[in-house]
C-alpha positions in Angstrom: 73.5 -22.1 -58.7 74.5 -23.3 -55.2 72.2 -26.1 -53.9 71.5 -24.2 -50.6 71.2 -20.6 -51.9 69.0 -18.2 -50.0 66.4 -18.4 -52.8 66.3 -22.2 -52.6 66.0 -22.0 -48.8 63.1 -19.6 -49.2 61.3 -21.9 -51.6 61.7 -24.8 -49.2 60.3 -22.7 -46.3 57.3 -21.6 -48.4 56.6 -25.1 -49.7 56.8 -26.7 -46.2 53.6 -26.8 -44.2 53.9 -25.2 -40.7 52.1 -26.0 -37.5 50.0 -22.9 -38.0 48.3 -24.3 -41.2 45.6 -26.2 -39.3 42.5 -24.1 -38.4 39.9 -24.9 -35.7 36.8 -22.9 -34.9 33.7 -23.5 -32.8 30.3 -24.1 -34.4 26.8 -22.8 -33.5 25.5 -22.2 -31.0 29.0 -21.3 -29.8 30.5 -18.2 -31.5 33.9 -18.0 -29.8 33.0 -14.7 -28.0 30.5 -15.7 -25.4 29.7 -19.1 -23.9 26.1 -19.9 -24.8 23.4 -20.0 -22.2 23.1 -23.4 -20.6 26.7 -24.5 -21.6 28.1 -23.7 -18.1 28.7 -26.3 -15.4 25.9 -27.7 -13.3 27.1 -25.7 -10.2 25.9 -22.6 -12.1 22.7 -24.1 -13.5 23.9 -25.4 -16.8 24.3 -28.8 -18.5 27.4 -27.9 -20.5 28.9 -29.9 -23.3 32.1 -29.3 -25.3 31.4 -27.0 -28.2 30.9 -28.6 -31.6 33.8 -27.5 -33.9 35.2 -27.7 -37.4 38.9 -28.2 -38.3 40.4 -27.7 -41.7 43.9 -28.5 -43.1 44.3 -31.6 -40.8 47.7 -33.1 -41.9 47.9 -36.5 -43.5 48.6 -39.2 -41.0 46.5 -37.7 -38.3 44.4 -40.3 -36.4 43.1 -38.2 -33.5 42.6 -34.6 -32.6 43.5 -34.0 -29.0 41.7 -31.0 -27.6 42.9 -29.4 -24.3 40.2 -27.2 -22.8 41.4 -24.3 -20.6 40.2 -21.4 -18.6 42.8 -18.7 -19.5 41.6 -16.5 -16.7 42.2 -19.0 -13.9 45.8 -19.9 -13.5 45.3 -23.4 -12.0 43.2 -24.5 -15.0 44.7 -22.3 -17.7 46.9 -24.7 -19.6 47.5 -28.4 -20.6 43.8 -29.3 -20.4 42.9 -27.7 -17.1 39.2 -28.3 -18.0 39.9 -31.7 -19.5 41.5 -33.2 -22.6 39.3 -35.0 -25.1 40.4 -37.1 -28.1 38.3 -37.1 -31.3 39.0 -39.7 -34.0 39.9 -38.3 -37.4 39.3 -39.4 -41.0 40.4 -37.1 -43.7 41.9 -33.6 -43.9 38.9 -31.7 -42.5 35.9 -32.5 -40.4 33.1 -31.4 -38.1 33.3 -32.7 -34.6 30.3 -33.1 -32.2 29.6 -31.7 -28.8 30.1 -34.3 -26.1 28.8 -34.3 -22.5 30.6 -32.5 -19.8 31.4 -34.1 -16.4 31.4 -37.6 -18.0 33.8 -40.2 -19.2 31.0 -41.9 -21.2 31.4 -40.3 -24.6 30.0 -41.2 -28.0 31.4 -42.3 -31.4 35.0 -43.2 -30.4 35.5 -39.9 -28.6 37.4 -40.4 -25.4 38.8 -38.7 -22.3 42.6 -38.4 -22.5 42.8 -36.6 -19.2 40.0 -35.5 -16.9 39.8 -31.9 -15.7 42.2 -31.0 -12.9 39.3 -29.4 -10.9 38.6 -30.8 -7.5 35.9 -30.9 -4.8 32.5 -29.7 -6.0 34.1 -28.9 -9.4 35.6 -32.4 -10.0 34.8 -33.9 -13.4 35.4 -37.3 -14.9 36.2 -35.6 -18.2 35.5 -32.1 -19.6 34.5 -29.5 -17.1 32.2 -26.9 -18.7 32.9 -23.2 -18.0 32.4 -22.8 -14.3 33.6 -19.3 -13.4 30.1 -18.1 -12.3 29.8 -15.6 -15.1 32.8 -13.4 -14.1 33.9 -13.0 -17.7 36.7 -15.7 -17.7 38.2 -16.5 -21.1 37.9 -20.1 -22.3 40.1 -21.4 -25.0 41.1 -24.8 -26.4 44.4 -26.1 -27.8 43.8 -28.5 -30.7 46.6 -30.9 -31.7 46.6 -33.3 -34.7 48.3 -36.5 -33.5 49.6 -39.5 -35.5 49.2 -43.1 -34.6 52.7 -43.0 -33.1 51.7 -40.1 -30.8 53.6 -37.4 -32.7 52.0 -33.9 -32.8 51.7 -33.0 -36.5 49.9 -29.7 -36.2 48.4 -27.3 -33.6 45.7 -24.7 -33.6 44.0 -22.5 -30.9 40.3 -22.3 -30.7 38.5 -19.5 -28.8 35.5 -20.8 -26.9 34.2 -17.5 -25.5 33.8 -15.7 -22.1 31.7 -16.7 -19.2 
């Protein structure tokens, strides 16, 4: 048998974890379909926090989950943490991560602002900007990245936050 036969290559591909193996989902009161009442920005009467969430299949060597919050319906804030990028410390291969305050850089339990929201003016935020579309049905989503101590991205997952 040749060392690099098609069967051998297939076995390696099946046995090798992919970036899609990690799974992230919001926790109650968030459901990933609709932003819960009160979780919008203060300009629209809310006191929003990040959604609490759960992640499974976190790769070995991960020290932080870097979560980029985005408004997929508003191009200026639709990618690369338009609504802020928050880092959550990790221990283990799965975990539950807390809601943290919006509009603040003062976060609990080792959670930290990696990049503040790109919003400006009345919408400026020192950290995470809660959904702030005024209830027009914008789609909010987060990109979750498992990051090593050396800064290497080990895995990625998408997390639907809901519409507001």
